[in-house]
C-alpha positions in Angstrom: -37.2 33.9 -35.0 -40.4 32.8 -33.1 -40.8 34.6 -29.1 -40.5 31.8 -27.0 -37.3 30.6 -29.2 -36.1 34.3 -29.0 -36.3 33.5 -24.9 -34.8 30.3 -24.8 -31.7 31.8 -26.8 -31.2 34.6 -24.0 -31.4 32.3 -21.4 -28.5 30.5 -22.9 -26.4 32.9 -24.0 -26.3 34.2 -20.5 -25.8 30.9 -19.3 -23.2 29.9 -21.6 -21.2 33.0 -20.6 -21.8 31.4 -16.9 -20.3 28.6 -18.3 -17.6 29.4 -19.8 -15.9 31.7 -17.2 -16.6 29.1 -14.5 -14.2 27.2 -16.7 -11.9 29.5 -16.8 -12.0 30.0 -13.3 -12.0 26.3 -12.4 -8.9 26.6 -15.4 -7.0 28.5 -13.6 -7.5 27.3 -10.1 -6.7 23.5 -12.0 -3.3 25.1 -12.9 -2.3 26.7 -9.5 -3.0 23.1 -7.6 -0.9 21.7 -10.4 1.7 23.7 -10.2 1.4 23.3 -6.5 1.6 19.9 -6.7 4.6 19.9 -8.9 7.1 21.7 -6.6 6.4 19.7 -4.0 7.4 16.9 -5.5 10.7 18.8 -6.9 11.1 19.7 -3.4 10.5 15.9 -2.3 13.5 15.2 -5.3 15.7 17.8 -3.6 15.9 16.5 -0.4 16.4 12.8 -1.7 18.7 13.7 -3.6 20.6 16.2 -1.1 20.3 12.6 1.5 21.9 10.8 -1.3 24.8 13.3 -1.7 25.0 13.2 1.9 25.5 9.6 2.3 28.3 9.9 0.0 30.2 12.1 1.4 30.0 10.6 5.1 30.7 7.2 3.0 33.4 9.5 1.4 35.3 10.6 4.3 34.5 7.3 6.2 37.0 5.5 3.7 39.2 7.8 3.4 40.1 7.8 7.0 39.9 4.3 7.0 42.2 4.1 4.0 45.0 6.6 5.4 45.2 4.6 8.7 45.8 1.5 6.4 48.4 3.5 3.9 50.3 4.4 7.2 50.4 0.5 8.6 52.0 -0.6 5.1 54.2 2.2 4.9 55.5 1.0 8.4 55.2 -2.6 8.0 57.7 -2.2 4.8 59.7 0.2 6.2 60.4 -2.7 9.5 60.9 -5.3 6.8 62.8 -3.2 4.6 64.5 -2.2 7.4 65.1 -5.4 9.2 63.6 -4.2 12.5 60.3 -6.9 12.4 60.6 -8.8 15.7 58.6 -11.3 13.1 59.8 -11.6 9.7 57.4 -14.1 8.3 54.8 -12.4 10.4 55.7 -8.7 9.2 55.2 -10.3 5.4 51.8 -11.7 6.1 50.7 -8.6 8.0 51.7 -6.7 5.1 50.1 -8.4 2.5 46.6 -8.3 4.6 47.2 -4.5 4.5 48.4 -4.4 0.8 45.0 -6.1 0.4 42.9 -4.0 2.6 44.4 -0.9 0.9 43.5 -2.1 -2.4 40.0 -2.8 -1.5 39.6 0.3 0.1 41.1 2.5 -3.2 38.5 0.6 -5.1 35.5 1.7 -2.8 37.0 5.2 -2.9 36.6 5.2 -6.9 33.2 3.9 -7.0 32.5 6.4 -3.8 34.1 9.3 -6.2 31.7 8.0 -9.6 29.0 8.3 -6.7 29.8 11.8 -5.9 29.7 12.6 -9.4 25.9 11.1 -10.0 25.0 12.3 -6.4 26.1 16.3 -7.5 24.3 15.8 -11.2 21.5 14.8 -9.5 21.3 17.2 -7.0 21.4 20.4 -9.6 19.2 18.3 -11.9 16.9 18.6 -8.6 17.3 22.4 -8.1 17.0 23.3 -11.6 13.5 21.1 -11.7 12.5 23.2 -8.2 13.2 26.5 -9.2 11.3 26.0 -12.3 8.5 24.3 -9.9 8.6 27.6 -8.3 8.4 29.7 -11.4 5.7 27.7 -12.8 3.5 28.0 -9.3 4.0 32.0 -9.2 3.3 32.2 -12.6 -0.5 30.3 -12.1 -1.1 32.1 -8.7 -1.1 35.5 -11.2 -2.7 34.0 -13.7 -5.8 33.4 -11.1 -5.0 36.9 -9.5 -5.3 38.5 -12.1 -8.7 37.2 -13.2 -10.6 36.2 -10.1 -12.1 39.4 -9.2 -13.4 40.1 -12.7 -14.7 36.4 -13.1 -16.5 36.6 -10.0 -17.3 40.3 -10.5 -19.3 39.2 -13.7 -20.3 36.0 -12.9 -22.5 38.3 -9.8 -23.6 40.3 -12.6 -25.1 37.1 -14.6 -26.4 35.8 -11.7 -28.6 39.0 -11.4 -29.4 39.4 -14.6 -30.6 35.4 -15.1 -34.2 35.3 -13.3 -35.8 37.8 -15.2 -34.3 36.2 -18.8 -35.7 33.2 -16.7 -39.1 34.3 -16.4 -39.6 34.8 -19.8 -39.5 30.9 -20.8 -42.5 29.8 -20.2 -42.9 27.2 -17.7 -43.2 23.7 -19.2 -40.0 25.2 -21.9 -37.8 25.4 -19.1 -38.3 21.9 -17.3 -37.1 20.9 -20.8 -34.6 23.4 -20.4 -33.5 22.6 -17.4 -32.8 19.0 -18.3 -31.1 19.5 -21.0 -28.5 21.8 -18.6 -28.6 19.2 -16.3 -27.5 16.9 -18.9 -24.9 18.7 -19.9 -25.9 19.4 -23.6 -26.4 22.6 -25.5 -30.2 24.3 -25.9 -29.9 25.4 -29.1 -29.1 23.6 -32.3 -28.7 24.4 -36.2 -29.1 23.0 -38.8 -27.7 21.8 -42.6 -30.0 20.2 -45.1 -32.3 19.4 -42.2 -29.5 17.3 -40.4 -28.9 18.6 -36.8 -25.2 19.6 -36.4 -24.7 18.7 -32.9 -26.1 14.5 -32.5 -26.3 14.7 -37.0 -30.0 13.5 -36.4 -32.0 13.8 -39.2 -34.7 16.8 -39.2 -38.1 16.3 -40.1 -38.8 18.7 -43.2 -42.7 20.0 -41.7 -40.5 20.9 -38.4 -37.6 22.8 -40.3 -40.2 24.9 -41.8 -42.2 25.6 -38.8 -39.0 26.8 -36.9 -37.9 28.6 -39.8 -41.3 30.6 -40.6 -41.6 31.3 -36.9 -44.8 30.0 -36.9 -43.3 26.8 -33.9 -40.6 25.6 -32.1 -38.9 22.4 -32.3 -36.6 19.7 -30.5 -33.9 17.6 -32.6 -35.5 14.2 -31.8 -31.6 12.7 -31.1 -30.3 15.4 -28.5 -33.6 17.3 -27.7 -31.9 20.5 -28.4 -34.2 23.6 -30.2 -33.8 24.1 -33.7 -32.1 26.9 -34.4 -33.9 28.8 -38.0 
């Protein structure tokens, strides 16, 4: 392999390892952020479900009290009618009819609230499970990040220290091209198969492939700009 290509390859391998470590760390950190956001959303869902359960409970208690009051009034009115002790019989009949209508309405509301209570309880239980799962997921994500955080930082520190001498081995004009490739997030080195760049599928002139293979010169792919490997 041509000496210039060896120098570029050494630098590229180091930078590629650096990139992989940084990507791994960012992936782990992103997982923690996502898990934290999921937990926050789950907590909000639990709060909403709890509020709905409490609303239904409060409404049920109020409806039950009102229903009990009117049921008692219904029985007292019926007793006055049945025993003939009502001061005004027609008025008592009208009052009983009104009370019966109210009792029917309140009993319907009670049934509706019972259904709502079951729905609210189911929703709250589901929210609780989701929140518990989110807590576990966040803990797992933090453990995963914690397990790799220090090793990754240590490896990166070592790579950063090794880079200057490797970069110095690459001639200045080649470093400029290398920097451009890095800036554009493109590979610095590419393989060729049957004179075809395996990165961008551009056909490479035979002369360039031969000179690269024989280590007589180094050449860039005319398509993606990366250096050709022999």
